C-alpha positions in Angstrom: -0.2 0.1 0.0 0.7 3.4 -0.8 -0.3 5.7 2.2 -0.5 9.5 1.5 -1.4 13.3 3.1 -1.4 16.2 1.6 -3.0 19.4 2.6 -4.1 23.0 0.9 -4.6 26.1 3.2 -6.0 29.4 2.8 -6.9 32.2 4.8 -10.7 33.8 4.2 -12.1 36.9 5.3 -14.9 35.8 6.6 -15.7 34.6 11.0 -15.3 30.3 11.7 -18.6 30.0 12.0 -19.6 31.4 8.1 -17.0 28.6 6.8 -17.9 25.8 9.0 -21.9 26.4 7.8 -20.2 26.1 3.9 -18.4 22.7 4.7 -21.2 21.4 7.2 -23.8 21.1 5.1 -23.6 18.7 1.8 -26.3 21.4 -0.1 -23.8 24.5 0.2 -21.3 22.6 -1.3 -22.9 23.3 -4.7 -21.4 27.2 -4.1 -17.8 26.0 -4.2 -16.6 22.4 -4.8 -14.2 22.5 -7.4 -16.2 19.5 -8.8 -19.3 21.3 -9.2 -18.7 22.3 -13.2 -17.0 18.7 -14.1 -20.4 17.5 -15.1 -23.4 19.4 -15.6 -25.8 16.8 -15.5 -24.3 15.3 -12.4 -27.0 13.6 -10.2 -26.8 14.0 -6.2 -28.3 12.4 -3.3 -28.3 13.7 0.2 -29.5 11.8 3.3 -29.4 11.4 7.2 -28.7 14.9 8.7 -29.4 17.9 7.0 -25.9 18.6 7.9 -22.8 18.2 10.8 -22.1 14.3 11.6 -24.7 11.6 9.8 -25.3 14.1 6.9 -24.3 11.9 3.8 -23.8 12.6 -0.2 -23.9 10.5 -3.1 -22.9 11.3 -6.5 -23.0 9.5 -9.3 -21.8 11.4 -12.9 -19.5 11.0 -16.2 -16.2 9.1 -16.6 -14.5 12.7 -14.7 -17.2 13.0 -12.3 -16.9 9.6 -11.2 -19.2 7.9 -8.6 -18.9 7.9 -4.7 -20.0 9.4 -1.5 -19.3 11.4 1.5 -20.3 11.3 5.5 -19.4 13.5 7.9 -17.9 12.0 10.9 -17.1 14.6 12.8 -18.2 18.3 13.7 -17.0 20.4 16.1 -16.3 24.3 15.4 -12.8 24.0 14.8 -13.3 20.6 12.4 -15.1 18.6 9.8 -14.7 14.8 9.4 -15.4 12.8 6.2 -15.6 9.6 5.3 -15.1 9.8 1.3 -15.3 6.5 -0.2 -15.1 6.4 -4.3 -16.7 3.5 -6.4 -15.3 5.2 -9.9 -12.9 5.7 -11.9 -11.3 3.6 -9.0 -12.1 2.1 -5.7 -10.7 4.4 -2.5 -11.5 5.1 0.7 -10.0 8.3 1.8 -10.4 10.9 5.1 -11.0 14.0 4.5 -10.4 17.0 7.4 -11.3 20.4 7.2 -9.1 22.6 9.9 -10.7 25.6 11.1 -8.7 28.3 13.2 -9.6 31.7 13.3 -6.9 34.2 12.1 -7.5 38.1 13.5 -11.0 38.7 11.6 -11.0 35.6 9.2 -10.2 32.3 9.1 -7.4 30.2 8.3 -9.0 26.8 6.6 -6.5 23.4 6.2 -8.3 21.0 3.4 -6.4 17.5 4.4 -7.1 13.8 2.3 -5.7 11.1 4.0 -5.5 7.4 2.4 -3.8 4.5 1.0 -3.6 3.9 -2.4 -4.3 0.0 -3.2 -5.2 -2.4 -6.9 -4.7 -0.4 -9.7 -4.7 3.1 -7.6 -1.4 2.2 -6.4 0.0 1.6 -9.6 -1.4 4.5 -11.2 -0.2 6.3 -8.2 3.1 5.5 -9.4 3.0 7.3 -12.2 0.7 10.1 -11.1 0.7 10.8 -7.5 -2.6 11.4 -5.6 -1.2 15.0 -4.7 -0.6 16.2 -8.3 -3.8 14.6 -9.4 -6.1 16.1 -6.4 -3.8 18.9 -5.5 -5.2 21.4 -8.1 -8.7 20.7 -7.1 -8.3 21.6 -4.0 -6.7 24.6 -4.5 -9.6 25.7 -6.8 -12.3 24.6 -3.9 -10.6 26.8 -1.5 -10.7 29.6 -4.2 -14.3 29.4 -4.5 -14.9 29.0 -1.0 -13.3 32.0 0.0 -15.6 33.5 -2.8 -18.7 32.3 -1.2 -17.4 32.6 2.6 -16.7 36.4 1.5 -19.7 37.1 -0.1 -22.1 36.2 2.3 -25.2 33.9 2.1 -26.9 33.0 -1.0 -30.6 34.7 -1.1 
């Protein structure tokens, strides 16, 4: 197995509670997720809690979007933990963590991903490391999260 961990960070000019609300509710991810424009016909399903621990999101899309699910497994003002499971294009189970720290009038956000590449994904990771595949998506997502948080709630 090839274990990996990587993170991307940004500082957002909004209170931690504002940022937390955008991450802790999967319905809000449509405002900032870096994968929202990958498949205009993406199918989404929400279940469990509306937000926080037990909230669940499943998607199914084209070859770029793939198929999988996320479930919030931990939620506090400083941290949101998510169990991420991919079914397609590769099967994979990863842990996602968002760490929120007050900084002046804003919030520092760290988006962390941990996992183990196994099977075909392990072979592929030797050629194209997971961080190279997903790192730019995290940067794009954090930029969108920043924009959403700093522009305020939607009407």
